[in-house]
C-alpha positions in Angstrom: 42.8 65.2 235.5 43.8 62.6 233.5 46.8 60.4 234.3 50.1 61.8 233.3 51.6 58.4 232.1 52.3 54.8 233.1 55.4 54.8 235.1 53.6 54.5 238.4 52.3 56.4 241.1 54.1 58.8 243.6 52.1 59.7 246.7 52.5 63.0 248.5 51.5 63.8 252.0 51.5 67.5 252.8 50.2 69.5 255.9 47.6 72.0 255.7 49.6 75.4 254.9 51.0 76.7 251.9 54.5 76.4 253.1 53.9 72.6 252.9 51.6 72.4 250.0 53.5 74.5 247.6 56.7 72.5 247.5 54.6 69.4 247.1 52.8 70.9 244.3 56.1 71.9 242.6 57.4 68.2 243.0 54.2 67.0 241.5 54.4 69.3 238.5 57.9 67.8 237.9 56.9 64.1 238.3 54.1 64.5 236.2 56.3 65.8 233.5 58.2 62.7 233.9 55.2 60.4 233.5 54.3 59.6 237.1 50.9 59.6 238.4 50.3 61.7 241.6 48.2 60.8 244.7 47.9 63.6 247.2 47.2 63.1 250.8 46.1 66.1 252.8 43.5 67.4 255.3 40.6 69.8 254.8 42.9 72.8 255.4 45.2 71.6 252.6 42.5 71.3 250.2 42.3 75.2 250.4 45.8 75.3 248.6 45.0 72.3 246.2 43.4 74.4 243.4 45.6 73.7 240.3 47.4 71.0 242.2 48.3 68.4 239.5 47.0 65.3 241.2 45.2 62.3 239.6 43.8 61.8 243.0 43.3 63.7 246.0 42.3 61.9 249.4 41.3 63.9 252.4 42.7 62.6 255.6 41.3 63.1 259.2 44.0 64.9 261.2 44.4 66.9 264.3 47.0 69.2 265.9 48.8 66.8 268.2 49.8 69.8 270.7 46.3 70.2 272.1 45.6 70.5 275.7 42.9 68.9 277.8 41.8 65.4 278.1 38.8 65.8 275.9 40.9 67.5 273.2 43.6 64.9 273.3 41.2 62.1 273.1 39.5 63.9 270.0 43.0 64.4 268.5 43.8 60.8 268.8 40.6 59.6 267.3 41.1 61.9 264.3 44.5 60.6 263.8 43.5 57.0 264.1 40.9 57.7 261.4 43.5 59.4 259.3 45.8 56.4 259.6 43.1 54.0 258.5 42.3 56.4 255.4 45.8 56.6 254.3 46.6 52.8 254.7 43.3 52.3 252.5 44.5 54.9 250.0 47.9 53.7 249.7 46.9 50.1 249.3 44.7 51.0 246.6 47.0 53.3 244.5 50.0 51.1 245.3 52.4 54.0 244.9 56.0 53.3 244.3 57.2 56.1 246.6 55.6 58.2 249.4 57.0 61.6 250.0 56.1 63.7 253.0 56.4 67.4 253.3 55.7 67.9 257.0 52.9 69.3 258.9 50.7 67.2 261.3 48.1 66.2 258.4 51.1 64.5 256.7 51.6 62.2 260.1 49.0 59.7 259.3 50.2 59.1 255.5 53.7 58.7 256.5 53.0 56.4 259.5 50.9 54.2 256.9 53.9 54.4 254.5 56.3 53.0 257.4 53.8 50.3 258.7 53.2 49.3 255.1 57.0 48.9 254.4 56.7 51.4 251.5 59.6 53.2 250.1 59.2 56.6 251.7 61.3 60.0 252.2 60.9 63.5 253.3 61.4 67.0 252.4 61.9 69.7 254.9 61.4 73.1 253.8 62.9 74.9 256.9 66.4 75.3 258.3 64.8 73.5 261.3 63.5 69.9 260.8 59.8 70.1 261.7 58.3 68.0 264.4 56.5 65.6 262.4 59.5 65.0 259.8 61.6 64.6 263.0 59.6 61.5 263.8 59.6 60.2 260.3 63.2 60.7 259.6 65.0 57.9 261.3 63.0 55.3 259.3 62.9 57.3 256.0 64.8 56.2 252.9 66.0 59.8 252.2 65.9 63.2 254.0 65.9 66.1 251.5 66.3 69.6 252.7 66.1 73.1 251.5 68.9 75.1 253.1 72.5 74.6 253.8 71.8 73.9 257.3 69.4 71.5 258.9 68.9 71.8 262.6 67.4 69.1 264.9 68.2 66.2 262.6 68.1 63.0 264.5 70.0 59.8 263.6 68.9 58.5 260.3 69.4 55.3 258.2 68.7 57.1 254.7 70.5 59.3 252.6 70.5 63.0 253.7 70.7 65.5 250.6 70.2 69.3 250.1 67.9 69.5 247.2 66.7 73.2 247.9 63.0 73.9 248.2 60.8 73.1 245.1 59.0 76.2 243.9 56.0 76.3 241.5 56.4 77.0 238.1 55.1 80.4 238.4 57.6 81.4 240.7 60.6 80.2 238.6 59.0 82.0 235.6 59.2 85.4 237.9 63.0 85.1 238.2 64.6 88.0 236.6 68.0 90.1 237.0 67.6 93.1 239.5 67.6 96.4 237.9 69.0 99.3 239.4 66.7 102.3 239.6 68.1 105.6 238.5 68.5 108.7 240.8 65.1 110.2 240.1 63.1 106.7 239.3 60.6 105.1 241.7 61.8 102.7 244.5 59.4 99.9 244.8 58.9 98.4 248.3 56.9 95.1 248.7 55.8 94.6 252.3 53.7 91.5 253.2 53.4 89.5 256.4 50.9 86.8 255.9 47.9 86.1 258.3 49.8 86.3 261.4 52.2 89.0 260.4 50.2 91.7 258.5 48.9 93.3 261.7 52.3 94.0 263.1 53.6 95.2 259.9 50.8 97.5 259.3 51.6 99.1 262.8 55.3 99.4 262.3 56.1 100.1 258.6 53.8 102.9 257.6 55.2 105.1 260.4 58.6 104.1 259.6 58.6 105.0 256.2 56.7 108.2 256.8 59.6 109.3 259.0 62.1 108.9 256.2 63.5 112.1 254.4 61.1 113.8 252.1 63.5 113.0 248.9 63.1 109.3 249.6 59.3 109.5 250.3 58.7 111.1 247.0 60.3 108.2 245.2 58.7 105.4 247.3 56.1 103.2 245.7 54.6 100.8 248.3 52.6 97.5 247.7 51.7 96.4 251.2 49.5 93.5 252.5 46.9 94.9 255.1 43.9 93.4 256.7 40.7 95.0 255.8 40.1 96.4 259.3 43.5 98.3 259.1 43.3 99.5 255.6 42.1 103.0 256.3 44.7 103.8 259.0 47.5 102.5 257.0 46.3 104.4 253.8 45.7 107.7 255.7 49.5 107.4 257.2 50.9 106.9 253.6 48.7 109.8 252.1 49.8 112.2 254.9 53.4 111.2 254.2 52.9 111.7 250.5 53.8 108.2 249.8 52.2 106.4 247.0 50.9 103.1 248.0 48.7 100.1 246.8 47.2 98.1 249.6 45.1 94.7 249.7 44.7 91.8 252.2 45.9 89.5 249.5 47.9 89.5 246.3 47.5 86.5 243.9 50.4 87.6 241.9 52.9 87.8 244.8 56.0 86.2 242.8 55.5 89.0 240.0 55.3 91.6 242.9 58.6 90.2 244.2 60.1 90.4 240.9 59.0 94.2 240.4 60.3 95.2 243.9 63.6 96.9 244.7 63.2 95.7 248.4 60.9 93.2 250.1 59.9 93.3 253.6 58.5 89.9 254.8 58.4 87.1 257.4 60.9 84.3 257.0 58.9 81.3 256.4 60.6 78.7 254.2 58.4 79.7 251.0 59.1 83.4 251.4 63.0 82.9 251.9 63.1 80.5 249.0 61.1 82.8 246.6 63.3 85.6 247.5 66.3 83.5 246.5 64.8 82.1 243.3 63.5 85.3 242.2 66.8 87.2 243.5 65.5 90.2 245.5 67.0 91.8 248.7 64.9 91.7 251.9 64.4 92.9 255.4 63.1 89.9 257.2 61.3 89.9 260.5 61.1 86.2 261.8 57.8 85.4 263.5 58.5 85.1 267.2 56.1 82.3 267.9 57.2 80.1 265.0 57.7 76.4 266.2 61.3 75.9 267.1 62.4 79.3 266.1 62.6 78.0 262.7 61.9 81.4 260.9 65.0 82.9 262.6 67.0 80.0 261.2 65.6 80.4 257.7 66.3 84.1 257.8 69.9 83.6 259.0 70.5 81.7 255.8 70.0 84.8 253.7 71.6 87.0 256.1 74.7 84.8 256.1 75.2 85.7 252.4 74.6 89.4 252.7 71.1 89.1 250.8 68.9 90.3 253.9 68.8 92.2 256.9 67.1 90.5 260.0 65.2 92.4 262.5 63.7 90.3 265.5 60.2 91.1 266.9 61.5 92.4 270.1 63.8 95.0 268.1 60.9 95.9 265.7 59.8 99.6 266.3 59.0 102.2 263.8 62.3 104.0 264.7 64.3 100.9 264.4 62.9 99.9 261.1 63.5 103.4 259.7 67.1 103.2 260.9 67.4 100.0 258.7 65.3 101.0 255.8 66.8 104.3 255.1 70.5 103.5 254.3 69.1 100.5 252.3 66.7 102.5 249.9 69.1 105.3 249.9 71.9 102.8 248.4 70.6 101.1 245.3 74.1 99.5 244.7 73.9 97.8 248.0 70.4 96.6 247.1 72.0 95.2 243.8 74.7 93.3 245.9 72.2 91.7 248.2 70.0 90.8 245.2 73.0 89.1 243.6 73.7 87.2 246.9 70.2 86.0 247.2 70.0 84.7 243.6 73.1 82.6 244.1 72.6 81.1 247.7 70.0 78.4 247.0 69.4 75.9 244.1 66.9 77.1 241.6 66.1 73.7 240.3 65.1 72.0 243.4 62.0 70.3 242.1 64.2 68.5 239.4 66.7 67.7 242.0 64.0 66.0 244.4 62.5 64.4 241.4 66.0 63.0 240.5 66.7 61.7 244.1 63.2 59.9 244.1 63.8 58.2 240.6 67.4 57.2 241.6 66.1 55.7 245.0 63.3 53.7 243.0 66.0 52.4 240.6 68.1 51.3 243.2 65.4 49.4 245.1 64.3 47.6 241.7 
C-alpha cells in the first residue's frame, strides 16, 4: 500500500486477537485519512486479522504468552520476548514514528517497551472496562491512557492524561448503524446468536432448547441466525427444525455488523468489540460474559450496557435453557422494550472514537513540538 501522506509515521502495536487488532485498524484508517503513514507491529496471530489493515509497513514480532508454566516454557517465552524487543527497536528506529500507540495483548509488550526505552512519545488504548495486564504495565510511563467505557478498573498511578475516547470501530461497523425498527405484531422477530470460538459450543447447548421451549406463537415468528461449530450444526439444526423455528447456521459470518443491524435482539459474549459494536449499531442484547476472561473483564464490559438498560446479563453459572428462556420470552414478547433497550445502547458510548483518539494523538504531538 502506498504512503498516505508526508505528515510522519504513527506506529500501532496490537496483540493477536480481533479485539485488539480491530480498534487499531480503525485508528489506522482515521490517521491515514489525515495524511499519516502507518507502521503496524504485531505477531503471527495478529497477521490473521491484518487483511485490509491500512498499514504502509507491517512488522511481525516474536512474542509469547508471559503466563506460561514450567521452567522450559518460561525460558522459551523470555527468549521470544527478547527477540521481539530487538525486532521492535529496529523497526521503530528505522521508521522513526512520531508516536507509538499500544492496544494491548502480550504481542504489544515488546513494541511498547521499545518505545519507552527509546524515549518515544507513546500512549495506550484500553478496549475493556478493566485495564489489561500489558496496558497496566505500560500505563505509568505512557503520555496518555485512552479508554473505551465510562469506567476503567485496575488503573495504576499514571503521569499522562487519561481520556475516555470510546472504542474505535472499523468503517464497516459505523456504516451498519441504523435506527431500530419495531416489528409489527405478525412480522418476523430476528434473533442473532454468536459466541466466538470459546463461546459457540456453550451457546449451541443452551439457546436452541431455550428457544424451542417458547410458546408456539413466538416460535412461529422467530428467525434465528446463529454461529455454531461444524460438529454441532446437525444437532442444533434438528432442535430448531423440530420446534418449527427458521434458522440460519454457520461457523462464521463475515458480515456480522450487518447481521447485528438486522437483528431485533442479539445474544453474545461481552468482549469489548461486541459491546462496542452493539452500542454503535444500536441493538439490544442478552450478554453472557466469558467466565474465564482475564480479570473478569467481560462482566465489567457487560455491566456498562446493563447500567443504561441496553442489555440483560446472564452469568455462565446462571445459564440454563430454562433460565435463558425465562429472560428471552418477556424480551421477545415486548418489542417496545427492545426499542427502549436499543435507544439506550445507541446513546451510551461515543460513535466517533477513532476521530477522538486521533485528535488526542495529534494534540499530544503538537504540544510536544
